[in-house]
ROZASE-902808 format. One record per residue (C-alpha): residue number from 1; x, y, z; residue in one letter. Coordinates in nm, 4 decimals. Layout:
<sites>
SITE_n_u_v_w_res
SITE_NUM_X_Y_Z_a
...
</sites>
This chain:
<sites>
SITE_n_u_v_w_res
SITE_1_9.4110_5.9743_12.2769_m
SITE_2_9.7831_6.0312_12.2514_l
SITE_3_9.8534_5.7114_12.4454_r
SITE_4_9.6276_5.5174_12.2157_k
SITE_5_9.8037_5.6640_11.9113_s
SITE_6_10.1445_5.5663_12.0530_i
SITE_7_10.0279_5.2061_12.1126_f
SITE_8_9.8704_5.1941_11.7631_a
SITE_9_10.2038_5.3029_11.6078_r
SITE_10_10.3981_5.0475_11.8263_l
SITE_11_10.1685_4.7699_11.7062_n
SITE_12_10.2167_4.8760_11.3397_n
SITE_13_10.5947_4.8604_11.3856_w
SITE_14_10.5673_4.5215_11.5581_i
SITE_15_10.3597_4.3791_11.2721_i
SITE_16_10.6029_4.5332_11.0179_f
SITE_17_10.9001_4.3842_11.1969_t
SITE_18_10.7396_4.0396_11.2203_l
SITE_19_10.6527_4.0490_10.8485_m
SITE_20_11.0097_4.1488_10.7654_t
SITE_21_11.1452_3.8634_10.9778_i
SITE_22_10.9211_3.6132_10.8116_v
SITE_23_11.0287_3.7240_10.4581_v
SITE_24_11.4040_3.7198_10.5536_l
SITE_25_11.3631_3.3760_10.7218_t
SITE_26_11.2067_3.2253_10.4098_i
SITE_27_11.4724_3.3762_10.1860_v
SITE_28_11.7563_3.2615_10.4163_i
SITE_29_11.6044_2.9084_10.4598_a
SITE_30_11.5741_2.8748_10.0859_s
SITE_31_11.9344_2.9863_10.0306_t
SITE_32_12.0616_2.7312_10.2887_i
SITE_33_11.8609_2.4575_10.1174_l
SITE_34_12.0002_2.5475_9.7836_i
SITE_35_12.3625_2.5508_9.9176_n
SITE_36_12.2986_2.2150_10.0653_f
SITE_37_12.1738_2.0722_9.7364_l
SITE_38_12.4747_2.2266_9.5597_r
SITE_39_12.7165_2.0483_9.8013_k
SITE_40_12.5355_1.7244_9.7497_e
SITE_41_12.5749_1.7546_9.3777_e
SITE_42_12.9456_1.8096_9.4218_v
SITE_43_12.9682_1.5002_9.6357_k
SITE_44_12.7946_1.3032_9.3576_r
SITE_45_13.0482_1.4296_9.1037_v
SITE_46_13.3364_1.3261_9.3377_d
SITE_47_13.1954_0.9770_9.3674_i
SITE_48_13.1548_0.9577_8.9867_l
SITE_49_13.5099_1.0759_8.9378_v
SITE_50_13.6389_0.8180_9.1842_s
SITE_51_13.4437_0.5432_8.9937_a
SITE_52_13.5933_0.6604_8.6566_l
SITE_53_13.9393_0.6637_8.8057_k
SITE_54_13.8943_0.3154_8.9488_f
SITE_55_13.7711_0.1937_8.6141_q
SITE_56_14.0801_0.3254_8.4487_q
SITE_57_14.3222_0.1824_8.6962_e
SITE_58_14.1819_-0.1683_8.7309_v
SITE_59_14.2484_-0.3697_8.4176_e
SITE_60_13.9916_-0.6435_8.4689_s
SITE_61_13.7355_-0.5765_8.7369_p
SITE_62_13.4887_-0.8522_8.8246_n
SITE_63_13.1357_-0.8426_8.7070_l
SITE_64_12.9945_-0.7042_9.0361_e
SITE_65_13.2430_-0.4119_9.0339_v
SITE_66_13.1660_-0.3418_8.6707_q
SITE_67_12.7858_-0.3416_8.7515_a
SITE_68_12.8487_-0.0996_9.0444_l
SITE_69_13.0596_0.1400_8.8306_l
SITE_70_12.7940_0.1284_8.5557_l
SITE_71_12.5224_0.2021_8.8141_q
SITE_72_12.7133_0.5010_8.9524_i
SITE_73_12.7695_0.6401_8.6047_y
SITE_74_12.4155_0.5834_8.4928_s
SITE_75_12.2620_0.7302_8.8085_s
SITE_76_12.3722_1.0742_8.6965_n
SITE_77_12.0847_1.1887_8.4803_t
SITE_78_12.0894_1.5653_8.5687_t
SITE_79_12.4440_1.6932_8.6289_i
SITE_80_12.6155_1.8029_8.3022_p
SITE_81_12.9654_1.6514_8.2564_l
SITE_82_13.2378_1.6827_7.9970_i
SITE_83_13.5549_1.4708_8.0067_i
SITE_84_13.8595_1.5848_7.8107_l
SITE_85_14.2053_1.4432_7.7795_d
SITE_86_14.5273_1.6428_7.8349_k
SITE_87_14.5205_1.7443_7.4589_n
SITE_88_14.1649_1.8823_7.4980_d
SITE_89_14.0197_1.6022_7.3020_q
SITE_90_13.6688_1.4981_7.3939_i
SITE_91_13.6481_1.1608_7.5647_i
SITE_92_13.2829_1.1711_7.7053_e
SITE_93_13.0015_1.4116_7.7702_h
SITE_94_12.6672_1.3699_7.9455_k
SITE_95_12.3574_1.5741_8.0186_n
SITE_96_12.4326_1.8637_7.7949_i
SITE_97_12.2015_2.0149_7.5328_p
SITE_98_12.1688_1.8158_7.2188_q
SITE_99_12.2468_2.1059_6.9858_d
SITE_100_12.5814_2.1508_7.1694_i
SITE_101_12.6579_1.7809_7.1835_g
SITE_102_12.6826_1.7564_6.8096_d
SITE_103_12.9509_2.0308_6.7774_n
SITE_104_13.2932_1.9514_6.9364_p
SITE_105_13.3878_2.3283_6.9382_e
SITE_106_13.0827_2.4157_7.1278_e
SITE_107_13.1468_2.1307_7.3746_i
SITE_108_13.4929_2.2723_7.4451_k
SITE_109_13.3549_2.6197_7.4844_a
SITE_110_13.0967_2.4884_7.7332_l
SITE_111_13.3754_2.3138_7.9217_a
SITE_112_13.5633_2.6434_7.9530_n
SITE_113_13.2341_2.7976_8.0819_k
SITE_114_13.1965_2.5205_8.3387_m
SITE_115_13.5540_2.5768_8.4592_a
SITE_116_13.4432_2.9265_8.5769_k
SITE_117_13.1786_2.7812_8.7993_s
SITE_118_13.3658_2.4902_8.9501_y
SITE_119_13.7378_2.3881_8.9445_v
SITE_120_13.7790_2.0964_8.7044_p
SITE_121_13.8801_1.7622_8.8524_i
SITE_122_14.1865_1.5948_8.7139_e
SITE_123_14.2184_1.2118_8.7016_i
SITE_124_14.5841_1.0911_8.6900_e
SITE_125_14.6255_0.7815_8.4833_l
SITE_126_14.9192_0.5471_8.4169_v
SITE_127_15.2003_0.6516_8.1833_k
SITE_128_15.1420_1.0239_8.2493_g
SITE_129_14.7944_1.0321_8.0913_n
SITE_130_14.5236_1.2223_8.2538_k
SITE_131_14.1612_1.3109_8.2084_q
SITE_132_13.9867_1.6324_8.3112_i
SITE_133_13.6309_1.6341_8.4252_v
SITE_134_13.4267_1.9532_8.3819_f
SITE_135_13.0887_1.9791_8.5508_y
SITE_136_12.8222_2.2356_8.6430_d
SITE_137_12.4969_2.2620_8.8372_n
SITE_138_12.1984_2.0582_8.7277_s
SITE_139_11.9260_2.2643_8.5516_p
SITE_140_11.6957_2.2254_8.8532_l
SITE_141_11.9557_2.3723_9.0799_l
SITE_142_12.0194_2.6585_8.8386_n
SITE_143_11.6581_2.7454_8.8430_n
SITE_144_11.6255_2.7061_9.2226_l
SITE_145_11.8996_2.9614_9.2918_q
SITE_146_11.6624_3.2394_9.1887_y
SITE_147_11.3668_3.1046_9.3874_s
SITE_148_11.4459_3.2716_9.7212_p
SITE_149_11.4396_3.6138_9.5551_f
SITE_150_11.1278_3.5361_9.3527_i
SITE_151_10.9562_3.3930_9.6603_l
SITE_152_11.0568_3.6941_9.8702_g
SITE_153_10.9355_3.9301_9.6002_f
SITE_154_10.5853_3.7643_9.5906_f
SITE_155_10.5658_3.7588_9.9700_i
SITE_156_10.6578_4.1186_9.9786_l
SITE_157_10.3926_4.2008_9.7186_c
SITE_158_10.1385_4.0030_9.9221_y
SITE_159_10.2171_4.2067_10.2291_f
SITE_160_10.2040_4.5360_10.0411_l
SITE_161_9.8678_4.4372_9.8846_f
SITE_162_9.7376_4.3384_10.2326_s
SITE_163_9.8609_4.6684_10.3793_f
SITE_164_9.6916_4.8591_10.0882_w
SITE_165_9.3658_4.6538_10.1352_f
SITE_166_9.3489_4.7106_10.5074_l
SITE_167_9.4353_5.0793_10.4649_r
SITE_168_9.1541_5.1134_10.2075_t
SITE_169_8.9055_4.9525_10.4434_i
SITE_170_9.0216_5.1811_10.7187_k
SITE_171_8.9727_5.4925_10.4958_k
SITE_172_8.6298_5.3613_10.3973_t
SITE_173_8.5301_5.3179_10.7619_d
SITE_174_8.6585_5.6640_10.8397_e
SITE_175_8.4602_5.7996_10.5481_g
SITE_176_8.1410_5.6462_10.6842_y
SITE_177_8.2294_5.7743_11.0332_l
SITE_178_8.2721_6.1389_10.9093_w
SITE_179_7.9506_6.1115_10.6961_a
SITE_180_7.7552_5.9798_10.9970_g
SITE_181_7.9017_6.2611_11.2216_l
SITE_182_7.8018_6.5197_10.9596_a
SITE_183_7.4526_6.3955_10.9194_k
SITE_184_7.4042_6.3703_11.2942_e
SITE_185_7.5292_6.7276_11.3259_t
SITE_186_7.2799_6.8419_11.0646_a
SITE_187_6.9992_6.6641_11.2545_h
SITE_188_7.1057_6.8288_11.5822_q
SITE_189_7.1132_7.1736_11.4266_i
SITE_190_6.7738_7.1321_11.2710_g
SITE_191_6.5828_7.1166_11.5950_t
SITE_192_6.6849_7.4565_11.7447_p
SITE_193_6.6877_7.6094_11.3952_l
SITE_194_6.3219_7.5344_11.3485_s
SITE_195_6.2472_7.6997_11.6839_s
SITE_196_6.4598_8.0083_11.5869_m
SITE_197_6.2674_8.0383_11.2638_i
SITE_198_5.9413_8.0491_11.4606_g
SITE_199_6.0659_8.3107_11.7020_w
SITE_200_6.1925_8.5172_11.4033_m
SITE_201_5.8447_8.5271_11.2576_e
SITE_202_5.7117_8.6581_11.5861_i
SITE_203_5.9806_8.9221_11.5978_m
SITE_204_5.8989_9.0349_11.2494_k
SITE_205_5.5431_9.0964_11.3529_l
SITE_206_5.6539_9.3328_11.6213_d
SITE_207_5.9325_9.5118_11.4306_t
SITE_208_5.9273_9.4167_11.0640_p
SITE_209_6.1640_9.6930_10.9476_d
SITE_210_6.4275_9.6352_11.2161_s
SITE_211_6.7780_9.6090_11.0724_e
SITE_212_6.8753_9.3740_11.3525_g
SITE_213_6.5907_9.1365_11.2637_v
SITE_214_6.6972_9.1299_10.8972_h
SITE_215_7.0594_9.0475_10.9929_e
SITE_216_6.9450_8.7671_11.2301_i
SITE_217_6.7264_8.6425_10.9554_e
SITE_218_7.0289_8.6244_10.7220_k
SITE_219_7.2154_8.4335_10.9906_d
SITE_220_6.9302_8.1855_11.0361_i
SITE_221_6.9197_8.1345_10.6642_e
SITE_222_7.2991_8.0751_10.6808_r
SITE_223_7.2454_7.8187_10.9531_l
SITE_224_6.9873_7.6482_10.7390_r
SITE_225_7.2480_7.6377_10.4518_t
SITE_226_7.5064_7.4906_10.6951_i
SITE_227_7.2638_7.2284_10.8135_s
SITE_228_7.1948_7.1301_10.4476_e
SITE_229_7.5721_7.1196_10.3801_r
SITE_230_7.6188_6.8652_10.6603_f
SITE_231_7.3266_6.6625_10.5474_s
SITE_232_7.4797_6.6221_10.1988_k
SITE_233_7.8065_6.4747_10.3326_i
SITE_234_7.8066_6.1026_10.2411_g
SITE_235_7.5568_6.1541_9.9596_s
SITE_236_7.6205_6.2113_9.5946_i
SITE_237_7.5320_6.5805_9.5407_p
SITE_238_7.3791_6.7133_9.2198_e
SITE_239_7.6106_6.9545_9.0290_l
SITE_240_7.3350_7.1742_8.8891_n
SITE_241_7.4758_7.5233_8.9467_d
SITE_242_7.6748_7.6623_8.6562_m
SITE_243_7.7690_8.0294_8.7238_n
SITE_244_8.0846_7.9957_8.9283_f
SITE_245_8.1378_8.3727_8.9539_n
SITE_246_7.7987_8.4020_9.1234_e
SITE_247_7.8766_8.1368_9.3728_t
SITE_248_8.2120_8.3062_9.4750_i
SITE_249_8.0580_8.6510_9.4779_q
SITE_250_7.7777_8.5438_9.7166_e
SITE_251_8.0314_8.3912_9.9493_n
SITE_252_8.2481_8.7008_9.9401_y
SITE_253_7.9504_8.9403_10.0091_d
SITE_254_7.8357_8.7255_10.3093_y
SITE_255_8.1864_8.6749_10.4617_l
SITE_256_8.2997_9.0317_10.4150_k
SITE_257_8.0352_9.1691_10.6553_t
SITE_258_8.1179_8.9024_10.9200_r
SITE_259_8.4943_8.9239_10.9538_i
SITE_260_8.7014_9.1825_11.1276_s
SITE_261_8.7266_9.5312_10.9705_r
SITE_262_9.0989_9.5094_11.0481_k
SITE_263_9.1177_9.2569_10.7726_i
SITE_264_9.1469_9.3798_10.4131_n
SITE_265_8.9441_9.1314_10.2131_f
SITE_266_8.9602_9.1425_9.8347_g
SITE_267_8.8088_8.9547_9.5486_l
SITE_268_8.9393_8.9198_9.1953_h
SITE_269_8.6906_8.7686_8.9364_l
SITE_270_8.7265_8.7562_8.5577_p
SITE_271_8.5094_9.0022_8.3625_n
SITE_272_8.3183_8.7111_8.2032_y
SITE_273_8.1039_8.4435_8.3362_n
SITE_274_8.2688_8.1073_8.4205_i
SITE_275_8.0281_7.8152_8.3700_l
SITE_276_8.1299_7.4967_8.5408_v
SITE_277_7.9036_7.2370_8.7039_p
SITE_278_7.9200_7.2537_9.0811_h
SITE_279_7.7176_7.2325_9.3937_n
SITE_280_7.6770_7.5819_9.5284_k
SITE_281_7.6066_7.4732_9.8859_i
SITE_282_7.9099_7.2535_9.9196_l
SITE_283_8.1378_7.4836_9.7247_m
SITE_284_8.0356_7.7715_9.9511_s
SITE_285_8.1316_7.5567_10.2448_w
SITE_286_8.4777_7.4998_10.1127_v
SITE_287_8.5379_7.8657_10.0406_i
SITE_288_8.4041_7.9682_10.3846_e
SITE_289_8.6255_7.7089_10.5486_n
SITE_290_8.9413_7.8386_10.3754_l
SITE_291_8.8533_8.2030_10.4489_v
SITE_292_8.7853_8.1331_10.8227_k
SITE_293_9.1169_7.9347_10.8464_n
SITE_294_9.2919_8.2426_10.6974_a
SITE_295_9.1265_8.4710_10.9479_v
SITE_296_9.2390_8.2513_11.2359_d
SITE_297_9.5943_8.2375_11.0953_a
SITE_298_9.6110_8.6192_11.0857_m
SITE_299_9.4590_8.6487_11.4365_k
SITE_300_9.2069_8.9021_11.3131_g
SITE_301_9.4395_9.1387_11.1366_e
SITE_302_9.5977_9.1261_10.7860_g
SITE_303_9.4938_9.0777_10.4258_s
SITE_304_9.2954_8.8000_10.2457_i
SITE_305_9.2799_8.7819_9.8671_s
SITE_306_9.0411_8.5563_9.6861_m
SITE_307_9.1070_8.5021_9.3106_s
SITE_308_8.9355_8.3077_9.0365_v
SITE_309_9.1017_8.2474_8.6958_f
SITE_310_9.1380_7.9880_8.4148_e
SITE_311_9.4466_7.7941_8.3285_r
SITE_312_9.4847_7.5026_8.0822_n
SITE_313_9.1065_7.4359_8.0716_k
SITE_314_9.0969_7.4358_8.4478_n
SITE_315_8.9221_7.6747_8.6871_i
SITE_316_9.1570_7.7797_8.9762_l
SITE_317_9.0454_7.9437_9.2985_i
SITE_318_9.3127_8.0804_9.5287_e
SITE_319_9.2699_8.1995_9.8860_v
SITE_320_9.5832_8.3838_9.9982_q
SITE_321_9.6438_8.5326_10.3431_d
SITE_322_9.9238_8.7167_10.5254_t
SITE_323_9.8915_8.5003_10.8334_g
SITE_324_10.1352_8.2923_11.0368_s
SITE_325_10.2007_8.0406_10.7582_g
SITE_326_10.2813_7.6708_10.8134_m
SITE_327_10.5853_7.4510_10.8516_t
SITE_328_10.6534_7.1762_10.6029_k
SITE_329_10.5177_6.9194_10.8467_q
SITE_330_10.1987_7.1159_10.9160_q
SITE_331_10.1403_7.1574_10.5437_a
SITE_332_10.1773_6.7797_10.4862_r
SITE_333_9.9232_6.7013_10.7616_n
SITE_334_9.6864_6.9883_10.6975_a
SITE_335_9.4256_6.7807_10.5144_f
SITE_336_9.4416_6.4678_10.7409_k
SITE_337_9.1253_6.4079_10.9460_p
SITE_338_9.1645_6.5079_11.3132_g
SITE_339_9.4796_6.7207_11.2536_y
SITE_340_9.4598_7.0805_11.3717_s
SITE_341_9.7076_7.3529_11.4685_t
SITE_342_9.4348_7.5159_11.6824_k
SITE_343_9.3936_7.4145_12.0486_k
SITE_344_9.0185_7.3839_12.0157_r
SITE_345_9.0069_7.2688_11.6574_g
SITE_346_8.8620_6.9269_11.5614_w
SITE_347_9.0611_6.8982_11.2411_g
SITE_348_8.7566_6.8233_11.0229_l
SITE_349_8.7204_7.1395_10.8095_g
SITE_350_9.0067_7.0849_10.5621_l
SITE_351_8.9641_6.7108_10.5385_s
SITE_352_8.5909_6.7498_10.4553_l
SITE_353_8.6823_7.0272_10.2077_a
SITE_354_8.9227_6.7973_10.0411_k
SITE_355_8.6561_6.5282_10.0097_r
SITE_356_8.4020_6.7718_9.8658_v
SITE_357_8.6552_6.8885_9.5985_i
SITE_358_8.8089_6.5580_9.5100_q
SITE_359_8.5168_6.3185_9.5310_e
SITE_360_8.2175_6.5370_9.4472_y
SITE_361_8.3709_6.7800_9.2003_h
SITE_362_8.6574_6.5670_9.0562_n
SITE_363_8.9042_6.8378_9.1358_g
SITE_364_9.1968_6.8938_9.3688_d
SITE_365_9.2814_7.1194_9.6605_i
SITE_366_9.6261_7.1749_9.7983_k
SITE_367_9.8514_7.4257_9.9684_i
SITE_368_10.0176_7.6070_9.6726_a
SITE_369_10.2563_7.8104_9.8851_q
SITE_370_10.3243_7.8696_10.2495_t
SITE_371_10.6011_8.0286_10.4624_e
SITE_372_10.6173_8.0671_10.8349_v
SITE_373_10.5476_8.4262_10.9292_g
SITE_374_10.4467_8.5360_10.5749_k
SITE_375_10.1226_8.3516_10.4946_g
SITE_376_9.9624_8.0648_10.2994_t
SITE_377_9.7948_8.0180_9.9645_t
SITE_378_9.5368_7.7495_9.9208_f
SITE_379_9.4497_7.6497_9.5570_r
SITE_380_9.1440_7.4665_9.4331_i
SITE_381_9.1593_7.3226_9.0860_t
SITE_382_8.8411_7.2104_8.8995_i
SITE_383_8.8150_7.0912_8.5409_k
SITE_384_8.6101_7.3172_8.3200_k
SITE_385_8.3225_7.1474_8.1392_g
</sites>
């Protein structure tokens, strides 16, 4: 089992690593592509500047050269350009927003902004004149520079959703597995239980007033209750019982006679009835499980205190023991299916108790306090009404 768990974890890490590599590869590839497009646009600007310089230097180019220069200039339909002279007077502008193009001051301000992105190109002309070409990325390239991060974000969200979806399916399958195991357990208990009931009736005929017979009868009834508890796992129980004090008191009375006399077992109930919808059979199971865990933690000697009280329209049940307590890691894993600190434990009790409280009673169960060597307090919270 341990070897299988190690391989399962290793596979999870391999899958996570591969997903991370895929995301990083896409982001890096997109960044490289964008840098390539940026360099290509800079080359186009250099060619355009060379054409403008040639046009200024040659006084009367032939028609073919003029057509070529016009084609080079006209081919730029995306890269914004602003050409100023040495006195900052506007000579030409192209591919800039129309609302800016009608305002010379805004054109000059845009040119200064462009200079922060790319170094302006100076064109030296005759007689000491010069022109300065300001340029920036095309709108498409500006939008593409954010695409690697957006794409990486959506891929990451997809992976997270897939992980959540698969985890949900796994939990659902585990829930069906535990429910099937519980029902099969109830079925297996039912067969010998029926036989025990028959033999009990025969014993009662011989010694009807025997104290031992009455105690065994109580235990058989308890086994019947346990079998019914298991049979209800996986089904939606009816929350018909209302008097919560009565449920807790019955559990206390039964458990007190069946735990070690070296354990001081106390119960604190409010002096008024607490009415809250619950299923007595399943709730009794949860309480019994917590008490038995406390007994095991104390190794048969110590104190257990069970308290019921109201707080902020909630009913709280606390089971406090003076046992060995838990480490932080043990407390984090206590309610996970299959986890147990006992050598012979199956690790099902607390996980099923959590399911009973959360799914069937719309409440919560947690470890309120624990300290190694000093004990543990489990707390159940159920909404009142």
